[in-house]
PAPAVEX-545464 format. One record per residue (C-alpha): x, y, z; residue in three letters. Coordinates in nm, 2 decimals, m for minus. Each point is the difference from the previous one (the first is absolute). Example, Ala and Ser with C-alpha at 12.3 -4.5 7.8 and 13.67 -1.06 7.14 Angstrom:
2
{xx = 1.23	yy = m0.45	zz = 0.78	res = ALA};
{xx = 0.14	yy = 0.34	zz = m0.07	res = SER};
! end
This chain:
395
{xx = m0.01	yy = 0.00	zz = m0.01	res = MET};
{xx = 0.13	yy = 0.35	zz = m0.07	res = GLN};
{xx = 0.13	yy = 0.24	zz = 0.24	res = SER};
{xx = m0.24	yy = 0.29	zz = 0.07	res = THR};
{xx = 0.25	yy = 0.19	zz = 0.26	res = ASN};
{xx = 0.05	yy = 0.39	zz = m0.08	res = GLU};
{xx = 0.33	yy = m0.08	zz = m0.17	res = ASP};
{xx = m0.17	yy = m0.20	zz = m0.29	res = SER};
{xx = m0.29	yy = 0.24	zz = m0.05	res = LEU};
{xx = m0.02	yy = 0.36	zz = m0.21	res = LEU};
{xx = m0.23	yy = 0.24	zz = 0.02	res = ASN};
{xx = m0.18	yy = 0.14	zz = m0.30	res = ALA};
{xx = 0.25	yy = 0.25	zz = m0.09	res = ARG};
{xx = 0.28	yy = m0.18	zz = 0.03	res = GLU};
{xx = m0.19	yy = m0.29	zz = m0.22	res = THR};
{xx = m0.09	yy = 0.23	zz = m0.28	res = ALA};
{xx = 0.41	yy = 0.15	zz = 0.00	res = ALA};
{xx = 0.08	yy = m0.35	zz = m0.04	res = ARG};
{xx = m0.20	yy = m0.07	zz = m0.27	res = LEU};
{xx = 0.03	yy = 0.34	zz = m0.19	res = GLY};
{xx = m0.40	yy = 0.07	zz = 0.06	res = VAL};
{xx = m0.22	yy = 0.25	zz = 0.13	res = LYS};
{xx = m0.17	yy = m0.11	zz = 0.30	res = VAL};
{xx = m0.34	yy = 0.05	zz = m0.17	res = ASP};
{xx = 0.20	yy = m0.28	zz = m0.23	res = THR};
{xx = 0.06	yy = m0.20	zz = 0.31	res = LEU};
{xx = m0.33	yy = 0.01	zz = 0.12	res = TYR};
{xx = m0.15	yy = m0.13	zz = m0.38	res = ALA};
{xx = 0.25	yy = m0.28	zz = 0.00	res = TYR};
{xx = m0.17	yy = m0.10	zz = 0.38	res = VAL};
{xx = m0.36	yy = 0.05	zz = m0.12	res = SER};
{xx = 0.04	yy = m0.26	zz = m0.33	res = ARG};
{xx = 0.16	yy = m0.24	zz = 0.24	res = GLY};
{xx = 0.39	yy = 0.03	zz = m0.16	res = LEU};
{xx = 0.15	yy = 0.09	zz = 0.32	res = LEU};
{xx = m0.12	yy = m0.08	zz = 0.37	res = ARG};
{xx = 0.02	yy = 0.22	zz = 0.33	res = SER};
{xx = 0.01	yy = m0.07	zz = 0.34	res = VAL};
{xx = m0.15	yy = 0.13	zz = 0.32	res = ALA};
{xx = 0.24	yy = 0.15	zz = 0.29	res = VAL};
{xx = m0.09	yy = m0.11	zz = 0.34	res = PRO};
{xx = m0.18	yy = 0.33	zz = 0.18	res = GLY};
{xx = m0.02	yy = 0.18	zz = m0.30	res = SER};
{xx = m0.18	yy = 0.07	zz = m0.34	res = ARG};
{xx = 0.27	yy = 0.01	zz = m0.22	res = GLU};
{xx = 0.02	yy = m0.26	zz = m0.23	res = ARG};
{xx = 0.39	yy = m0.12	zz = m0.11	res = ARG};
{xx = 0.16	yy = m0.22	zz = m0.27	res = TYR};
{xx = 0.23	yy = m0.26	zz = 0.05	res = ARG};
{xx = 0.34	yy = 0.06	zz = m0.14	res = ALA};
{xx = 0.06	yy = m0.37	zz = m0.15	res = GLU};
{xx = m0.32	yy = 0.01	zz = m0.22	res = GLU};
{xx = 0.04	yy = 0.38	zz = m0.09	res = VAL};
{xx = 0.32	yy = m0.10	zz = m0.13	res = GLU};
{xx = m0.13	yy = m0.33	zz = m0.19	res = ARG};
{xx = m0.23	yy = 0.23	zz = m0.17	res = PHE};
{xx = 0.24	yy = 0.29	zz = m0.12	res = ARG};
{xx = 0.17	yy = m0.34	zz = m0.13	res = ALA};
{xx = m0.31	yy = m0.13	zz = m0.18	res = SER};
{xx = m0.09	yy = 0.34	zz = m0.16	res = ARG};
{xx = 0.31	yy = 0.00	zz = m0.17	res = GLY};
{xx = m0.03	yy = 0.04	zz = m0.37	res = ALA};
{xx = m0.38	yy = 0.04	zz = 0.02	res = ASP};
{xx = 0.03	yy = 0.31	zz = 0.18	res = ARG};
{xx = m0.04	yy = 0.18	zz = m0.31	res = GLY};
{xx = m0.30	yy = m0.18	zz = m0.12	res = ARG};
{xx = m0.20	yy = 0.01	zz = 0.34	res = GLU};
{xx = m0.37	yy = 0.09	zz = 0.02	res = THR};
{xx = m0.10	yy = 0.39	zz = 0.02	res = LEU};
{xx = m0.23	yy = 0.00	zz = 0.33	res = VAL};
{xx = m0.16	yy = 0.33	zz = 0.12	res = PRO};
{xx = 0.03	yy = 0.06	zz = 0.33	res = VAL};
{xx = m0.26	yy = 0.24	zz = 0.17	res = ILE};
{xx = m0.04	yy = 0.11	zz = 0.35	res = ASP};
{xx = m0.31	yy = m0.13	zz = 0.19	res = SER};
{xx = m0.10	yy = m0.03	zz = 0.34	res = ALA};
{xx = m0.34	yy = m0.27	zz = m0.04	res = ILE};
{xx = 0.19	yy = m0.33	zz = m0.08	res = CYS};
{xx = 0.30	yy = m0.16	zz = 0.15	res = LEU};
{xx = 0.09	yy = m0.32	zz = m0.12	res = ILE};
{xx = 0.31	yy = m0.16	zz = 0.20	res = GLU};
{xx = 0.12	yy = m0.30	zz = 0.18	res = GLY};
{xx = m0.29	yy = m0.18	zz = m0.16	res = GLY};
{xx = m0.23	yy = 0.18	zz = 0.14	res = ARG};
{xx = m0.24	yy = 0.34	zz = m0.13	res = PHE};
{xx = m0.13	yy = 0.23	zz = 0.19	res = HIS};
{xx = m0.25	yy = 0.31	zz = m0.04	res = TYR};
{xx = 0.17	yy = 0.28	zz = 0.13	res = ARG};
{xx = 0.24	yy = m0.19	zz = 0.23	res = GLY};
{xx = m0.31	yy = m0.20	zz = 0.14	res = ILE};
{xx = 0.02	yy = m0.38	zz = m0.04	res = ASP};
{xx = m0.24	yy = m0.07	zz = m0.33	res = ALA};
{xx = m0.10	yy = m0.36	zz = 0.13	res = VAL};
{xx = m0.08	yy = 0.12	zz = 0.36	res = THR};
{xx = m0.23	yy = 0.24	zz = m0.10	res = LEU};
{xx = m0.17	yy = m0.22	zz = m0.25	res = SER};
{xx = m0.11	yy = m0.23	zz = 0.27	res = GLU};
{xx = m0.27	yy = 0.28	zz = 0.09	res = THR};
{xx = 0.01	yy = 0.33	zz = m0.19	res = ALA};
{xx = m0.25	yy = 0.07	zz = m0.29	res = THR};
{xx = 0.11	yy = 0.13	zz = m0.36	res = LEU};
{xx = m0.14	yy = 0.36	zz = 0.12	res = GLU};
{xx = 0.23	yy = 0.01	zz = 0.30	res = GLU};
{xx = 0.30	yy = m0.10	zz = m0.18	res = ILE};
{xx = m0.12	yy = 0.28	zz = m0.30	res = ALA};
{xx = 0.01	yy = 0.28	zz = 0.30	res = ALA};
{xx = 0.36	yy = m0.14	zz = 0.09	res = LEU};
{xx = 0.10	yy = 0.00	zz = m0.33	res = LEU};
{xx = m0.13	yy = 0.31	zz = m0.10	res = TRP};
{xx = 0.13	yy = 0.18	zz = 0.29	res = ALA};
{xx = m0.34	yy = 0.16	zz = 0.09	res = GLU};
{xx = 0.03	yy = 0.34	zz = 0.23	res = GLN};
{xx = m0.13	yy = m0.06	zz = 0.36	res = PRO};
{xx = m0.33	yy = 0.06	zz = 0.02	res = GLY};
{xx = m0.11	yy = m0.04	zz = m0.31	res = ALA};
{xx = m0.33	yy = m0.17	zz = m0.13	res = ALA};
{xx = 0.08	yy = m0.32	zz = m0.03	res = GLY};
{xx = m0.04	yy = m0.21	zz = m0.33	res = LEU};
{xx = m0.36	yy = m0.01	zz = m0.07	res = ALA};
{xx = m0.03	yy = 0.10	zz = m0.37	res = ALA};
{xx = m0.11	yy = 0.35	zz = m0.10	res = PRO};
{xx = m0.29	yy = m0.01	zz = m0.20	res = PRO};
{xx = 0.03	yy = m0.12	zz = m0.41	res = THR};
{xx = 0.03	yy = 0.26	zz = m0.20	res = PRO};
{xx = m0.32	yy = 0.00	zz = m0.24	res = ASP};
{xx = 0.08	yy = m0.23	zz = m0.30	res = LEU};
{xx = m0.35	yy = 0.11	zz = m0.18	res = ALA};
{xx = 0.13	yy = 0.17	zz = m0.30	res = GLY};
{xx = 0.35	yy = m0.16	zz = m0.04	res = SER};
{xx = m0.10	yy = m0.14	zz = m0.33	res = MET};
{xx = m0.17	yy = 0.14	zz = m0.30	res = GLU};
{xx = m0.39	yy = m0.06	zz = 0.01	res = GLU};
{xx = m0.05	yy = m0.29	zz = m0.17	res = GLY};
{xx = 0.29	yy = m0.21	zz = 0.05	res = ASP};
{xx = m0.02	yy = m0.32	zz = 0.16	res = ALA};
{xx = 0.29	yy = m0.05	zz = 0.19	res = PRO};
{xx = 0.26	yy = m0.28	zz = m0.16	res = HIS};
{xx = m0.02	yy = m0.31	zz = 0.33	res = LYS};
{xx = 0.37	yy = m0.14	zz = m0.05	res = PRO};
{xx = 0.04	yy = m0.34	zz = 0.14	res = SER};
{xx = 0.34	yy = 0.04	zz = 0.18	res = GLY};
{xx = 0.02	yy = 0.12	zz = 0.34	res = LEU};
{xx = 0.24	yy = 0.25	zz = m0.01	res = ILE};
{xx = m0.19	yy = 0.17	zz = m0.35	res = GLU};
{xx = m0.22	yy = 0.03	zz = 0.20	res = ARG};
{xx = 0.16	yy = 0.19	zz = 0.30	res = CYS};
{xx = 0.15	yy = 0.23	zz = m0.23	res = GLN};
{xx = m0.35	yy = 0.06	zz = m0.22	res = ILE};
{xx = m0.15	yy = 0.06	zz = 0.37	res = ARG};
{xx = 0.31	yy = 0.26	zz = 0.10	res = LEU};
{xx = 0.01	yy = 0.20	zz = m0.34	res = ALA};
{xx = m0.39	yy = 0.06	zz = 0.06	res = MET};
{xx = 0.04	yy = 0.14	zz = 0.35	res = LEU};
{xx = 0.30	yy = 0.20	zz = m0.12	res = ALA};
{xx = m0.20	yy = 0.17	zz = m0.24	res = ALA};
{xx = m0.25	yy = 0.12	zz = 0.30	res = ARG};
{xx = 0.24	yy = 0.06	zz = 0.26	res = ASP};
{xx = 0.20	yy = 0.34	zz = m0.03	res = PRO};
{xx = 0.04	yy = m0.02	zz = 0.35	res = ALA};
{xx = 0.30	yy = m0.29	zz = m0.07	res = ALA};
{xx = 0.25	yy = 0.29	zz = m0.16	res = LEU};
{xx = 0.07	yy = 0.08	zz = 0.37	res = ASP};
{xx = 0.30	yy = m0.18	zz = 0.06	res = LEU};
{xx = 0.06	yy = 0.07	zz = 0.38	res = THR};
{xx = 0.02	yy = m0.28	zz = 0.19	res = ARG};
{xx = m0.35	yy = 0.10	zz = 0.16	res = ALA};
{xx = m0.14	yy = 0.00	zz = m0.40	res = GLY};
{xx = 0.15	yy = m0.33	zz = m0.09	res = VAL};
{xx = m0.10	yy = m0.16	zz = 0.29	res = ILE};
{xx = m0.38	yy = 0.14	zz = m0.04	res = ARG};
{xx = 0.06	yy = m0.13	zz = m0.37	res = THR};
{xx = 0.12	yy = m0.38	zz = 0.10	res = GLY};
{xx = m0.26	yy = m0.02	zz = 0.27	res = ARG};
{xx = m0.24	yy = 0.04	zz = m0.36	res = LEU};
{xx = 0.25	yy = m0.24	zz = m0.21	res = ILE};
{xx = 0.00	yy = m0.27	zz = 0.27	res = LEU};
{xx = m0.38	yy = m0.10	zz = 0.02	res = PRO};
{xx = m0.05	yy = 0.06	zz = m0.34	res = GLU};
{xx = 0.25	yy = m0.29	zz = m0.11	res = LEU};
{xx = m0.18	yy = m0.23	zz = 0.26	res = VAL};
{xx = m0.29	yy = 0.06	zz = m0.17	res = GLY};
{xx = 0.18	yy = m0.08	zz = m0.34	res = CYS};
{xx = 0.09	yy = m0.35	zz = 0.17	res = VAL};
{xx = m0.35	yy = m0.05	zz = 0.06	res = GLY};
{xx = m0.13	yy = 0.18	zz = m0.32	res = ASP};
{xx = m0.22	yy = 0.17	zz = 0.20	res = ARG};
{xx = m0.04	yy = 0.40	zz = 0.17	res = PRO};
{xx = 0.29	yy = 0.07	zz = 0.24	res = ALA};
{xx = m0.08	yy = m0.14	zz = 0.32	res = PRO};
{xx = 0.01	yy = 0.18	zz = 0.35	res = SER};
{xx = 0.13	yy = m0.26	zz = 0.24	res = GLY};
{xx = 0.34	yy = m0.11	zz = 0.07	res = PRO};
{xx = 0.18	yy = m0.10	zz = m0.32	res = VAL};
{xx = 0.04	yy = m0.37	zz = 0.14	res = HIS};
{xx = m0.33	yy = m0.05	zz = 0.10	res = ARG};
{xx = m0.15	yy = 0.13	zz = m0.31	res = GLU};
{xx = 0.22	yy = m0.20	zz = m0.21	res = MET};
{xx = m0.09	yy = m0.33	zz = 0.21	res = ALA};
{xx = m0.34	yy = 0.11	zz = m0.02	res = ALA};
{xx = m0.02	yy = m0.03	zz = m0.37	res = ALA};
{xx = 0.21	yy = m0.34	zz = m0.01	res = TRP};
{xx = m0.26	yy = m0.13	zz = 0.27	res = ARG};
{xx = 0.25	yy = m0.07	zz = 0.23	res = LEU};
{xx = m0.05	yy = m0.05	zz = 0.38	res = ASP};
{xx = 0.21	yy = 0.15	zz = 0.26	res = ALA};
{xx = 0.28	yy = m0.22	zz = 0.00	res = ALA};
{xx = 0.04	yy = 0.02	zz = m0.39	res = GLY};
{xx = m0.05	yy = 0.40	zz = 0.07	res = SER};
{xx = 0.29	yy = 0.03	zz = 0.26	res = GLU};
{xx = 0.23	yy = m0.21	zz = m0.27	res = ILE};
{xx = m0.11	yy = 0.31	zz = m0.24	res = VAL};
{xx = 0.06	yy = 0.26	zz = 0.24	res = ARG};
{xx = 0.40	yy = m0.17	zz = 0.07	res = ARG};
{xx = 0.06	yy = m0.02	zz = m0.32	res = CYS};
{xx = m0.11	yy = 0.39	zz = m0.11	res = LEU};
{xx = 0.20	yy = 0.11	zz = 0.31	res = VAL};
{xx = 0.32	yy = m0.21	zz = m0.17	res = LEU};
{xx = m0.01	yy = 0.14	zz = m0.34	res = LEU};
{xx = m0.09	yy = 0.33	zz = 0.05	res = ALA};
{xx = 0.38	yy = 0.13	zz = m0.03	res = ASP};
{xx = 0.35	yy = m0.13	zz = m0.12	res = HIS};
{xx = 0.20	yy = 0.24	zz = m0.10	res = GLU};
{xx = 0.08	yy = 0.09	zz = m0.33	res = LEU};
{xx = m0.12	yy = m0.27	zz = m0.19	res = ASN};
{xx = m0.08	yy = 0.06	zz = m0.38	res = PRO};
{xx = m0.35	yy = 0.15	zz = 0.10	res = SER};
{xx = 0.10	yy = 0.19	zz = 0.26	res = SER};
{xx = 0.31	yy = 0.15	zz = m0.23	res = PHE};
{xx = m0.25	yy = 0.06	zz = m0.28	res = VAL};
{xx = m0.26	yy = 0.18	zz = 0.25	res = ALA};
{xx = 0.32	yy = 0.21	zz = 0.17	res = ARG};
{xx = 0.10	yy = 0.10	zz = m0.38	res = CYS};
{xx = m0.38	yy = 0.12	zz = m0.11	res = VAL};
{xx = 0.00	yy = 0.20	zz = 0.32	res = ALA};
{xx = 0.31	yy = 0.16	zz = m0.03	res = SER};
{xx = m0.14	yy = 0.17	zz = m0.30	res = THR};
{xx = m0.28	yy = 0.12	zz = 0.20	res = GLY};
{xx = m0.30	yy = m0.21	zz = m0.14	res = ALA};
{xx = m0.29	yy = m0.08	zz = 0.18	res = THR};
{xx = m0.04	yy = m0.28	zz = 0.27	res = PRO};
{xx = m0.23	yy = m0.14	zz = m0.26	res = TYR};
{xx = 0.23	yy = m0.01	zz = m0.29	res = ALA};
{xx = 0.34	yy = m0.14	zz = 0.27	res = VAL};
{xx = m0.26	yy = m0.31	zz = 0.08	res = VAL};
{xx = m0.14	yy = m0.07	zz = m0.35	res = SER};
{xx = 0.39	yy = 0.00	zz = m0.14	res = ALA};
{xx = 0.09	yy = m0.20	zz = 0.32	res = ALA};
{xx = m0.28	yy = m0.24	zz = m0.09	res = LEU};
{xx = 0.18	yy = m0.05	zz = m0.35	res = SER};
{xx = 0.30	yy = m0.12	zz = 0.13	res = ALA};
{xx = m0.21	yy = m0.23	zz = 0.27	res = LEU};
{xx = m0.15	yy = m0.15	zz = m0.34	res = SER};
{xx = 0.33	yy = m0.16	zz = m0.11	res = GLY};
{xx = 0.09	yy = m0.32	zz = 0.00	res = ARG};
{xx = 0.30	yy = m0.02	zz = 0.22	res = ARG};
{xx = m0.19	yy = 0.25	zz = 0.26	res = HIS};
{xx = m0.36	yy = m0.05	zz = 0.07	res = GLY};
{xx = 0.01	yy = m0.28	zz = m0.25	res = GLY};
{xx = 0.20	yy = m0.19	zz = 0.23	res = ALA};
{xx = m0.28	yy = m0.07	zz = 0.22	res = SER};
{xx = m0.22	yy = m0.10	zz = m0.23	res = ALA};
{xx = 0.24	yy = m0.29	zz = m0.13	res = ARG};
{xx = 0.02	yy = m0.12	zz = 0.39	res = ALA};
{xx = m0.37	yy = 0.04	zz = m0.02	res = GLU};
{xx = m0.02	yy = m0.29	zz = m0.33	res = ALA};
{xx = 0.28	yy = m0.16	zz = 0.11	res = LEU};
{xx = m0.23	yy = m0.10	zz = 0.37	res = PHE};
{xx = m0.29	yy = m0.05	zz = m0.21	res = HIS};
{xx = 0.19	yy = m0.26	zz = m0.19	res = GLU};
{xx = 0.15	yy = m0.15	zz = 0.31	res = ILE};
{xx = m0.38	yy = m0.02	zz = 0.10	res = GLY};
{xx = m0.07	yy = m0.26	zz = m0.23	res = GLN};
{xx = 0.27	yy = m0.24	zz = 0.09	res = SER};
{xx = 0.10	yy = m0.20	zz = 0.32	res = PRO};
{xx = 0.36	yy = 0.07	zz = m0.05	res = ASP};
{xx = 0.10	yy = 0.38	zz = 0.04	res = PRO};
{xx = 0.40	yy = m0.13	zz = m0.13	res = MET};
{xx = m0.17	yy = m0.21	zz = m0.35	res = ALA};
{xx = m0.12	yy = 0.32	zz = m0.18	res = VAL};
{xx = 0.26	yy = 0.21	zz = 0.12	res = MET};
{xx = 0.25	yy = m0.17	zz = m0.11	res = ALA};
{xx = m0.20	yy = m0.06	zz = m0.31	res = ALA};
{xx = 0.03	yy = 0.36	zz = m0.08	res = ARG};
{xx = 0.36	yy = 0.03	zz = 0.06	res = LEU};
{xx = 0.04	yy = m0.30	zz = m0.25	res = ALA};
{xx = m0.20	yy = 0.19	zz = m0.28	res = ARG};
{xx = 0.26	yy = 0.31	zz = 0.05	res = ASP};
{xx = m0.27	yy = 0.21	zz = 0.23	res = GLU};
{xx = 0.08	yy = 0.19	zz = 0.31	res = THR};
{xx = m0.16	yy = m0.08	zz = 0.36	res = LEU};
{xx = m0.13	yy = 0.36	zz = 0.10	res = PRO};
{xx = m0.04	yy = 0.14	zz = 0.33	res = GLY};
{xx = 0.36	yy = m0.17	zz = 0.11	res = MET};
{xx = 0.32	yy = 0.21	zz = 0.09	res = GLY};
{xx = 0.05	yy = 0.39	zz = 0.09	res = HIS};
{xx = 0.33	yy = 0.23	zz = m0.05	res = PRO};
{xx = m0.10	yy = 0.17	zz = 0.29	res = LEU};
{xx = m0.05	yy = m0.25	zz = 0.27	res = TYR};
{xx = 0.23	yy = m0.33	zz = m0.10	res = PRO};
{xx = m0.08	yy = m0.17	zz = 0.32	res = GLN};
{xx = m0.35	yy = 0.02	zz = m0.10	res = GLY};
{xx = m0.29	yy = 0.25	zz = m0.04	res = ASP};
{xx = m0.16	yy = 0.13	zz = 0.33	res = PRO};
{xx = m0.33	yy = 0.10	zz = m0.15	res = ARG};
{xx = m0.02	yy = m0.36	zz = m0.14	res = ALA};
{xx = 0.06	yy = m0.17	zz = 0.35	res = LEU};
{xx = m0.24	yy = 0.25	zz = 0.19	res = ALA};
{xx = m0.30	yy = m0.06	zz = m0.25	res = ILE};
{xx = 0.03	yy = m0.41	zz = m0.03	res = VAL};
{xx = 0.02	yy = 0.00	zz = 0.38	res = GLU};
{xx = m0.32	yy = 0.17	zz = 0.00	res = ALA};
{xx = m0.14	yy = m0.21	zz = m0.24	res = LEU};
{xx = 0.11	yy = m0.35	zz = 0.20	res = THR};
{xx = m0.13	yy = 0.17	zz = 0.32	res = ALA};
{xx = m0.37	yy = 0.03	zz = m0.13	res = ALA};
{xx = 0.03	yy = m0.30	zz = m0.27	res = GLN};
{xx = 0.24	yy = m0.28	zz = 0.09	res = PRO};
{xx = m0.10	yy = m0.20	zz = m0.24	res = GLU};
{xx = 0.13	yy = 0.24	zz = m0.24	res = ALA};
{xx = 0.27	yy = 0.10	zz = 0.13	res = GLY};
{xx = 0.11	yy = m0.33	zz = 0.00	res = ALA};
{xx = m0.02	yy = m0.04	zz = m0.38	res = ARG};
{xx = 0.19	yy = 0.35	zz = m0.01	res = ILE};
{xx = 0.25	yy = m0.12	zz = 0.20	res = ALA};
{xx = 0.05	yy = m0.31	zz = m0.19	res = ALA};
{xx = m0.02	yy = 0.21	zz = m0.30	res = THR};
{xx = 0.27	yy = 0.28	zz = 0.08	res = ALA};
{xx = 0.21	yy = m0.32	zz = 0.11	res = LEU};
{xx = 0.02	yy = m0.18	zz = m0.30	res = ALA};
{xx = 0.03	yy = 0.36	zz = m0.24	res = ALA};
{xx = 0.31	yy = 0.09	zz = 0.22	res = MET};
{xx = 0.16	yy = m0.39	zz = m0.01	res = GLN};
{xx = m0.04	yy = 0.10	zz = m0.42	res = LEU};
{xx = 0.14	yy = 0.38	zz = m0.02	res = THR};
{xx = 0.24	yy = 0.05	zz = 0.32	res = GLY};
{xx = m0.22	yy = 0.29	zz = 0.08	res = ARG};
{xx = m0.28	yy = 0.15	zz = 0.29	res = TYR};
{xx = m0.36	yy = 0.07	zz = m0.12	res = PRO};
{xx = m0.08	yy = 0.37	zz = m0.01	res = ASN};
{xx = m0.28	yy = 0.20	zz = 0.07	res = VAL};
{xx = m0.17	yy = m0.11	zz = m0.38	res = ASP};
{xx = 0.00	yy = m0.36	zz = 0.12	res = PHE};
{xx = m0.19	yy = 0.10	zz = 0.30	res = ALA};
{xx = m0.23	yy = 0.19	zz = m0.19	res = LEU};
{xx = m0.07	yy = m0.31	zz = m0.22	res = GLY};
{xx = m0.07	yy = m0.20	zz = 0.29	res = ALA};
{xx = m0.21	yy = 0.27	zz = 0.15	res = THR};
{xx = m0.26	yy = m0.01	zz = m0.28	res = VAL};
{xx = 0.02	yy = m0.39	zz = m0.03	res = THR};
{xx = m0.07	yy = m0.05	zz = 0.37	res = ALA};
{xx = m0.29	yy = 0.22	zz = 0.02	res = LEU};
{xx = m0.12	yy = m0.04	zz = m0.30	res = GLY};
{xx = 0.01	yy = 0.34	zz = m0.13	res = LEU};
{xx = m0.06	yy = 0.10	zz = m0.41	res = PRO};
{xx = 0.28	yy = 0.00	zz = m0.24	res = ARG};
{xx = 0.18	yy = 0.29	zz = m0.02	res = GLY};
{xx = m0.05	yy = 0.06	zz = 0.37	res = SER};
{xx = 0.36	yy = 0.02	zz = 0.08	res = ALA};
{xx = 0.03	yy = 0.27	zz = m0.23	res = LEU};
{xx = m0.24	yy = 0.18	zz = 0.16	res = ALA};
{xx = 0.10	yy = m0.02	zz = 0.33	res = LEU};
{xx = 0.35	yy = 0.10	zz = m0.06	res = PHE};
{xx = m0.14	yy = 0.33	zz = m0.23	res = LEU};
{xx = m0.23	yy = 0.10	zz = 0.29	res = VAL};
{xx = 0.29	yy = m0.01	zz = 0.23	res = ALA};
{xx = 0.29	yy = 0.11	zz = m0.17	res = ARG};
{xx = m0.20	yy = 0.36	zz = m0.07	res = THR};
{xx = 0.07	yy = 0.04	zz = 0.31	res = VAL};
{xx = 0.34	yy = m0.01	zz = m0.03	res = GLY};
{xx = m0.04	yy = 0.20	zz = m0.33	res = TRP};
{xx = m0.16	yy = 0.31	zz = 0.16	res = ILE};
{xx = 0.26	yy = 0.00	zz = 0.27	res = ALA};
{xx = 0.29	yy = 0.02	zz = m0.24	res = HIS};
{xx = m0.21	yy = 0.28	zz = m0.19	res = ALA};
{xx = m0.01	yy = 0.22	zz = 0.31	res = ILE};
{xx = 0.36	yy = m0.06	zz = 0.06	res = GLU};
{xx = 0.09	yy = 0.09	zz = m0.38	res = GLN};
{xx = m0.21	yy = 0.28	zz = m0.02	res = TYR};
{xx = 0.13	yy = 0.16	zz = 0.35	res = GLU};
{xx = 0.38	yy = m0.11	zz = m0.15	res = SER};
{xx = m0.07	yy = 0.28	zz = m0.32	res = GLY};
{xx = 0.26	yy = m0.18	zz = m0.21	res = GLU};
{xx = m0.09	yy = m0.12	zz = m0.33	res = LEU};
{xx = 0.16	yy = m0.41	zz = m0.04	res = ILE};
{xx = 0.20	yy = 0.06	zz = m0.29	res = ARG};
{xx = 0.27	yy = m0.32	zz = m0.04	res = PRO};
{xx = 0.22	yy = m0.03	zz = m0.23	res = ARG};
{xx = 0.10	yy = m0.25	zz = m0.27	res = ALA};
{xx = 0.33	yy = m0.22	zz = m0.07	res = ARG};
{xx = 0.03	yy = 0.03	zz = m0.38	res = TYR};
{xx = 0.10	yy = m0.35	zz = m0.13	res = THR};
{xx = m0.06	yy = 0.07	zz = m0.39	res = GLY};
{xx = 0.21	yy = 0.15	zz = m0.30	res = ARG};
{xx = 0.20	yy = 0.33	zz = 0.11	res = ARG};
{xx = 0.05	yy = 0.27	zz = m0.31	res = PRO};
! end
């Protein structure tokens, strides 16, 4: 075992200097799981093992000039470190034991003391938002339904141009229930989000609690692709409606929100077979991947997946045993731990939810994070404008 004494540990500045990078770049390496930090007993400081830093520096070698450009943005919303993640410094898994999505929104949006709470203001009147005689097109896709409803709201809500914290929170309170309504294909509800979604899916109290836990754990996850898109759009001064609509477009991609849909499909396929290992081995034999396995930020396992599966197992021991067997088989085949997409696929199957419900849980929950990132970006006053590393023909 490697020693963790003071002599073998470097602080962030020493580590960055040894690697020849900025401290922000060092933190990006850590967030991507390329380098590990260790806690210093009796301190909140994180340090780096000199031996690991040297190995990492040597491994970069000839590839250093081809490193991916990684934008690094200051944020006080979500911390991912040491195999855990925190909302404004509070362990998110601990919060998920009792908190509602509305309470997480109040935390992430940093509402001022004495604010009115998260009851949604009156929804803008949608009458007249379309030309008379036009029949609204009803798309089959959930994300498209959400974007059309947001566009209709934006057209009738000039108050959304107020980009102060209070103004964005006011708009966020409108957006969240509207997206919940899109999930059930009905008007925006007024009750707690998890109960409204559970009612739409006809779940009992135990099922409603699992939905609540999923929503809390999915509310934010640092600079994932959709949250980065949200910040880019917010940096231009666009309204929160445009921010959320753009983030939804990013979420629709097969490598982001689509991953939960693929995990859902895998669980439905496994449900038709007595042997999960055989189903997954057959997929690999067809040169297909196993969705829902592995996460670069959690090489030792995604804490969101563990918390959700534990809740499912407590509520439905029989389903929990099958999920555990599926996870074990997948780990044996891939050498990776289940991630949150795996847990969402398991949730949808165990609760008997309609196809596409994993994405529904994801987008409703993550809207809270997108609004939080929009607030932070508006307040920074900065336009996000990354640079490109040119690789084409030179004059």
